[in-house]
C-alpha positions as CSV (number, residue, x, y, z in Angstrom):
1,X,-36.5,102.4,35.9
2,X,-37.5,99.2,37.6
3,X,-35.8,96.0,36.4
4,X,-37.8,92.7,36.0
5,X,-37.0,90.3,38.9
6,X,-35.0,87.3,37.9
7,X,-32.8,84.8,39.7
8,X,-29.3,85.2,38.2
9,X,-28.6,86.3,34.6
10,X,-29.1,82.9,32.8
11,X,-31.9,81.3,34.8
12,X,-35.3,81.5,33.1
13,X,-38.5,82.2,34.8
14,X,-41.2,79.6,34.8
15,X,-43.2,81.7,32.4
16,X,-40.4,81.1,29.8
17,X,-40.5,77.4,30.5
18,X,-44.3,77.3,30.2
19,X,-44.3,79.1,26.9
20,X,-42.0,76.4,25.5
21,X,-43.5,73.5,27.4
22,X,-44.0,71.4,24.2
23,X,-40.3,71.5,23.3
24,X,-39.1,70.9,26.9
25,X,-41.8,68.2,27.4
26,X,-40.5,66.5,24.3
27,X,-37.0,66.3,25.8
28,X,-38.4,65.0,29.2
29,X,-40.6,62.4,27.5
30,X,-37.8,61.1,25.2
31,X,-36.4,57.6,26.0
32,X,-32.9,59.3,26.2
33,X,-34.0,61.3,29.2
34,X,-36.4,58.7,30.7
35,X,-33.6,56.1,30.6
36,X,-31.1,58.2,32.5
37,X,-30.0,56.9,35.9
38,X,-29.7,60.4,37.4
39,X,-33.5,61.0,38.0
40,X,-36.9,59.3,38.0
41,X,-37.9,60.3,34.5
42,X,-41.6,59.7,34.8
43,X,-42.0,61.7,38.0
44,X,-39.9,64.6,36.6
45,X,-42.1,64.8,33.5
46,X,-45.3,64.6,35.6
47,X,-44.0,67.3,38.0
48,X,-43.0,69.6,35.0
49,X,-46.5,69.3,33.6
50,X,-48.0,70.0,37.0
51,X,-45.9,73.1,37.3
52,X,-46.9,74.3,33.8
53,X,-50.6,73.8,34.6
54,X,-50.3,75.7,37.9
55,X,-51.1,72.7,40.0
56,X,-47.6,72.4,41.5
57,X,-45.2,75.1,42.5
58,X,-42.3,75.8,40.2
59,X,-38.9,74.3,41.0
60,X,-35.6,75.2,39.3
61,X,-35.0,71.4,39.3
62,X,-36.6,71.3,35.9
63,X,-34.2,73.8,34.3
64,X,-31.2,72.0,35.9
65,X,-32.3,68.6,34.7
66,X,-32.9,69.9,31.1
67,X,-29.5,71.6,31.2
68,X,-27.8,68.4,32.3
69,X,-29.6,66.3,29.7
70,X,-28.6,68.7,26.8
71,X,-25.1,69.0,28.2
72,X,-24.7,65.2,28.2
73,X,-26.0,65.0,24.6
74,X,-23.8,67.7,23.3
75,X,-20.5,66.9,24.9
76,X,-20.5,63.2,25.5
77,X,-20.9,60.2,23.1
78,X,-23.0,57.2,24.0
79,X,-19.9,55.3,25.3
80,X,-19.1,58.1,27.7
81,X,-16.2,59.5,25.7
82,X,-15.9,63.3,25.1
83,X,-17.2,64.3,21.6
84,X,-14.7,66.1,19.4
85,X,-17.4,68.3,18.1
86,X,-21.1,68.8,19.0
87,X,-23.7,67.0,16.9
88,X,-25.8,69.2,14.5
89,X,-28.9,68.4,16.5
90,X,-28.9,67.1,20.1
91,X,-32.4,65.9,19.6
92,X,-31.6,63.9,16.5
93,X,-28.4,62.6,18.2
94,X,-30.4,61.4,21.2
95,X,-33.0,59.6,19.1
96,X,-30.3,57.9,17.0
97,X,-28.3,56.9,20.1
98,X,-31.4,55.3,21.7
99,X,-32.5,53.5,18.5
100,X,-29.0,52.0,18.0
101,X,-28.8,50.9,21.7
102,X,-32.3,49.3,21.3
103,X,-31.1,47.5,18.2
104,X,-28.1,46.1,20.0
105,X,-30.5,44.8,22.6
106,X,-32.6,43.0,19.9
107,X,-35.2,45.6,19.2
108,X,-34.7,47.1,15.7
109,X,-38.0,48.8,15.2
110,X,-36.6,52.2,16.1
111,X,-33.6,51.9,13.8
112,X,-35.9,51.1,10.9
113,X,-37.7,54.4,11.1
114,X,-34.7,56.7,11.7
115,X,-34.9,57.9,8.1
116,X,-38.1,59.7,9.0
117,X,-37.4,63.2,10.3
118,X,-39.2,64.6,13.3
119,X,-40.5,68.2,13.2
120,X,-38.2,70.9,14.7
121,X,-37.8,70.7,18.5
122,X,-39.7,67.4,18.6
123,X,-38.3,63.9,19.4
124,X,-39.1,61.1,17.0
125,X,-39.5,58.7,20.0
126,X,-41.4,59.1,23.3
127,X,-41.6,56.8,26.3
128,X,-44.9,56.0,27.9
129,X,-44.5,54.0,31.0
130,X,-42.0,51.2,30.2
131,X,-42.6,51.3,26.4
132,X,-41.2,53.5,23.7
133,X,-43.2,54.6,20.7
134,X,-42.3,56.3,17.4
135,X,-44.3,59.3,16.3
136,X,-43.6,59.5,12.5
137,X,-44.8,62.7,11.0
138,X,-46.3,62.4,7.5
139,X,-46.0,65.4,5.1
140,X,-48.9,65.7,2.8
141,X,-50.2,68.0,0.1
142,X,-52.4,70.9,1.1
143,X,-55.9,69.6,1.8
144,X,-58.9,71.3,0.2
145,X,-62.6,71.0,0.7
146,X,-63.9,67.7,-0.7
147,X,-60.5,66.0,-0.7
148,X,-60.4,62.2,-0.1
149,X,-58.4,62.0,3.2
150,X,-57.5,58.3,2.7
151,X,-56.0,59.2,-0.7
152,X,-54.1,62.2,0.9
153,X,-52.7,60.0,3.7
154,X,-51.7,57.2,1.3
155,X,-49.9,59.7,-0.9
156,X,-48.1,61.1,2.1
157,X,-47.0,57.7,3.3
158,X,-45.5,57.0,-0.1
159,X,-43.5,60.2,0.0
160,X,-45.9,62.5,-1.8
161,X,-47.2,62.7,-5.4
162,X,-44.6,65.4,-6.3
163,X,-41.6,63.4,-5.2
164,X,-38.4,64.4,-7.0
165,X,-35.0,63.1,-6.4
166,X,-36.0,61.4,-3.2
167,X,-37.0,64.8,-1.6
168,X,-40.3,66.4,-1.0
169,X,-41.3,69.9,-2.1
170,X,-39.9,71.4,1.2
171,X,-36.5,69.8,0.6
172,X,-36.8,67.2,3.3
173,X,-36.1,63.5,2.5
174,X,-39.3,61.9,1.2
175,X,-39.3,58.7,3.4
176,X,-41.8,56.0,2.6
177,X,-43.6,54.7,5.6
178,X,-45.1,51.3,5.4
179,X,-48.0,50.7,7.7
180,X,-47.8,47.7,10.0
181,X,-50.3,45.8,12.1
182,X,-50.9,47.7,15.4
183,X,-50.0,51.2,14.0
184,X,-52.2,54.1,14.9
185,X,-52.7,56.8,12.3
186,X,-53.3,60.1,14.1
187,X,-55.0,62.7,11.9
188,X,-55.2,66.4,12.7
189,X,-58.8,67.5,13.2
190,X,-58.1,70.6,11.2
191,X,-57.6,68.7,7.9
192,X,-60.7,66.7,8.6
193,X,-62.7,69.9,9.1
194,X,-61.2,71.5,6.0
195,X,-62.0,68.4,3.9
196,X,-65.6,68.6,5.1
197,X,-65.9,72.3,4.1
198,X,-66.0,73.6,7.6
199,X,-63.2,76.2,7.3
200,X,-64.3,79.7,6.3
201,X,-62.5,82.8,5.1
202,X,-62.7,85.4,7.8
203,X,-64.1,87.9,5.3
204,X,-67.2,85.6,4.9
205,X,-68.0,85.5,8.6
206,X,-69.9,88.6,9.7
207,X,-69.8,88.7,13.6
208,X,-72.8,90.3,15.4
209,X,-72.1,93.0,18.1
210,X,-72.4,90.5,21.0
211,X,-69.7,88.3,19.4
212,X,-67.4,91.3,19.2
213,X,-68.1,92.1,22.8
214,X,-67.6,88.6,24.2
215,X,-64.4,87.9,22.2
216,X,-62.7,90.8,24.0
217,X,-62.7,88.9,27.2
218,X,-61.1,85.7,25.9
219,X,-57.4,85.2,26.4
220,X,-55.4,84.8,23.2
221,X,-52.2,83.0,22.8
222,X,-50.0,82.1,19.8
223,X,-50.8,78.4,20.3
224,X,-54.5,78.8,19.4
225,X,-56.9,81.7,19.2
226,X,-60.0,79.7,20.0
227,X,-63.0,82.1,20.3
228,X,-60.7,85.0,21.0
229,X,-61.7,86.9,17.9
230,X,-65.1,88.1,16.8
231,X,-65.3,85.8,13.8
232,X,-64.6,82.6,15.8
233,X,-67.0,83.7,18.6
234,X,-69.6,84.2,15.9
235,X,-69.1,80.6,14.7
236,X,-69.4,79.4,18.3
237,X,-72.8,81.3,18.7
238,X,-74.0,79.7,15.5
239,X,-72.8,76.3,16.6
240,X,-74.5,76.0,20.0
241,X,-76.7,79.1,20.3
242,X,-76.3,82.5,22.1
243,X,-78.0,81.4,25.4
244,X,-75.4,78.7,26.0
245,X,-72.5,81.0,25.1
246,X,-73.8,83.7,27.5
247,X,-74.1,81.1,30.2
248,X,-70.6,79.7,29.5
249,X,-69.2,83.3,29.6
250,X,-70.9,84.0,32.9
251,X,-69.7,80.8,34.5
252,X,-66.2,81.3,33.1
253,X,-66.0,84.9,34.5
254,X,-67.1,83.7,37.9
255,X,-64.5,80.9,37.8
256,X,-61.7,83.3,37.1
257,X,-62.6,85.4,40.2
258,X,-61.9,82.4,42.4
259,X,-58.9,81.2,40.4
260,X,-60.6,78.4,38.4
261,X,-60.0,78.5,34.6
262,X,-61.4,76.5,31.7
263,X,-65.1,76.6,32.8
264,X,-66.2,78.5,29.7
265,X,-65.3,75.5,27.4
266,X,-66.7,73.0,29.9
267,X,-70.1,74.7,29.6
268,X,-69.9,75.6,25.9
269,X,-68.8,72.1,25.0
270,X,-66.2,70.3,22.8
271,X,-67.7,71.6,19.6
272,X,-66.9,75.2,20.7
273,X,-63.5,74.2,22.1
274,X,-62.4,72.9,18.8
275,X,-63.2,76.2,16.9
276,X,-60.1,78.0,16.0
277,X,-58.7,80.9,14.0
278,X,-55.5,81.6,12.2
279,X,-52.3,81.3,14.1
280,X,-48.7,82.4,13.3
281,X,-47.2,80.2,10.6
282,X,-50.5,78.7,9.4
283,X,-50.2,77.8,5.7
284,X,-52.1,80.0,3.2
285,X,-54.9,80.3,2.5
286,X,-55.9,79.0,5.9
287,X,-53.9,81.8,7.6
288,X,-57.0,83.9,7.0
289,X,-59.6,81.2,7.9
290,X,-61.7,80.3,10.9
291,X,-62.8,76.7,11.3
292,X,-65.4,74.6,13.1
293,X,-64.9,71.3,14.7
294,X,-65.1,68.3,12.3
295,X,-68.4,66.5,11.9
296,X,-68.6,62.9,13.4
297,X,-64.8,62.5,14.1
298,X,-65.4,59.0,15.4
299,X,-67.2,57.9,12.2
300,X,-64.4,59.5,10.1
301,X,-61.8,57.5,12.1
302,X,-63.7,54.3,11.5
303,X,-64.0,54.9,7.8
304,X,-60.3,55.8,7.4
305,X,-59.2,52.8,9.4
306,X,-61.2,50.5,7.1
307,X,-60.0,52.2,3.9
308,X,-56.3,52.3,5.0
309,X,-56.5,48.7,6.0
310,X,-58.0,47.6,2.7
311,X,-55.4,49.5,0.7
312,X,-52.3,48.5,2.8
313,X,-53.4,45.1,4.2
314,X,-52.4,46.3,7.7
315,X,-54.7,46.3,10.7
316,X,-54.4,49.9,11.9
317,X,-56.3,52.2,14.1
318,X,-57.1,55.9,13.4
319,X,-57.5,58.8,15.8
320,X,-58.7,62.3,15.1
321,X,-56.7,64.6,17.3
322,X,-57.0,68.3,18.3
323,X,-53.6,69.3,19.6
324,X,-51.5,72.4,20.1
325,X,-48.5,73.2,22.2
326,X,-50.7,73.6,25.3
327,X,-53.2,70.8,25.2
328,X,-54.5,67.8,23.3
329,X,-57.9,66.2,22.8
330,X,-58.8,63.0,21.0
331,X,-62.1,63.9,19.3
332,X,-62.8,60.5,17.9
333,X,-61.1,57.1,17.2
334,X,-61.7,53.8,15.6
335,X,-62.3,50.6,17.6
336,X,-59.4,49.3,19.6
337,X,-57.5,52.6,19.8
338,X,-56.3,53.5,23.3
339,X,-57.4,57.1,23.7
340,X,-55.2,57.7,26.7
341,X,-52.1,56.4,24.8
342,X,-52.7,58.7,21.9
343,X,-53.2,61.7,24.2
344,X,-50.0,60.9,26.0
345,X,-48.0,60.6,22.7
346,X,-49.4,64.0,21.6
347,X,-48.6,66.0,24.7
348,X,-45.6,67.7,23.0
349,X,-47.6,68.2,19.8
350,X,-45.3,66.2,17.4
351,X,-47.3,67.4,14.3
352,X,-46.0,70.9,15.0
353,X,-47.8,74.2,15.3
354,X,-46.9,76.2,12.2
355,X,-46.2,75.5,8.5
356,X,-44.8,72.0,8.8
357,X,-47.6,70.6,6.7
358,X,-47.5,67.3,8.6
359,X,-51.2,66.8,9.6
360,X,-50.7,63.0,10.0
361,X,-48.5,60.9,12.3
362,X,-48.0,57.2,12.5
363,X,-47.8,56.0,16.1
364,X,-45.8,52.7,16.5
365,X,-44.5,50.7,19.4
366,X,-40.8,50.2,18.8
367,X,-39.6,48.5,22.0
368,X,-39.3,48.6,25.8
369,X,-37.7,51.5,27.7
370,X,-34.3,50.0,28.3
371,X,-33.3,50.1,32.0
372,X,-30.1,52.1,32.4
373,X,-29.0,53.3,35.8
374,X,-28.6,53.0,39.5
375,X,-31.3,51.7,41.8
376,X,-31.9,55.0,43.5
377,X,-33.1,58.0,41.4
378,X,-33.7,61.6,42.4
379,X,-37.2,62.8,42.2
380,X,-38.3,66.4,41.6
381,X,-39.4,68.5,44.6
382,X,-43.2,68.3,44.5
383,X,-45.0,71.0,46.3
384,X,-48.7,71.5,45.9
385,X,-50.0,75.0,45.5
386,X,-50.6,76.5,49.0
387,X,-48.6,73.8,50.9
388,X,-45.3,75.6,51.4
389,X,-43.0,73.6,53.5
390,X,-44.6,70.2,52.7
391,X,-42.0,69.1,50.2
392,X,-41.1,65.9,48.5
393,X,-38.7,63.3,49.9
394,X,-35.3,64.3,51.2
395,X,-33.4,63.2,48.1
396,X,-35.5,65.6,46.1
397,X,-34.7,68.5,48.4
398,X,-31.0,67.7,48.2
399,X,-31.0,67.7,44.5
400,X,-32.9,71.0,44.3
401,X,-30.4,72.6,46.6
402,X,-27.3,71.2,44.8
403,X,-26.7,69.2,41.6
404,X,-29.6,67.5,39.8
405,X,-27.9,64.2,39.5
406,X,-25.9,61.6,41.4
407,X,-22.9,59.4,40.7
408,X,-23.2,55.7,40.9
409,X,-22.3,54.1,44.2
């Protein structure tokens, strides 16, 4: 029997890293990692994303850097002393350590929201450039067709209508989040579509033969089925017409022959890209539904921003986001919202992919990324596909060949 090739017995292949890119990306984007003096955090994160997308060659630097980061969190306290016992969660410990350090430096915004729990494998905070933002997940009741989304969001911000003993129905602490001027309320496009009645039981969607045929050639993954099942392909045909879907399928197939992916959705359009089916962990009854893209997401965002502002007195923005563990798209937003910022803060899918029931997140600036470290930082070895031998700077080659960090001079 032939054994699968692998380097060593504990070293993961890039396929394993790619499948968990959201969790690892959350670690690499966290202010705890970005503030380390052992590497250039932003370039490490960008290179990791490039490797996951296939644009850059894989380097074991990423695995080494992640290992070192987790090792530092588990075995060492913030003052450098050895921990007597590991923290229950290295993610939670890192978020708390950064928030407390920021508070000592005069920025207490992060400490004020520590009572809000991030979803599993996600960091509460993420660094974008030289700034740090909180991504506060809001647990809501199950949304049904015809629901008032502003009411649902306000209930979630208050801790939920069924609040008992300070805990929500799932046993998590029900933390009240008070909106502030400048906050961005990010709303999952799925709940917008559901509230508009654009989610359908699979049994009610009768796919035609051509939909069954075309769906067989779509790659499925647990992060999102897309049009990879007959029912969702049928919805795509109804949405934009059969001729456009056939053209998109032909262009997509031709692109795959030359190694170019994603052309199907570029031709079919965003309305088709946002169509999705049930995924593992989806909350019933929507674990047996297929959904269309929401109608007028920009208008929905404008209306929600006005309603939330009127009810809370805070000047907030709203964005409707289509995100999973592989990609993110801002479908619409209210005036003044930075689309690129929202996209960056959702790269690790902080709302979660399964049964978290947190379709809303409050994005809030909590302070600057505090400088911590030596003047020189290691950078990941960056090698474009097909450019073997043309590697990154010498320091990066040194770190890839040995240890992924340096001691201070």
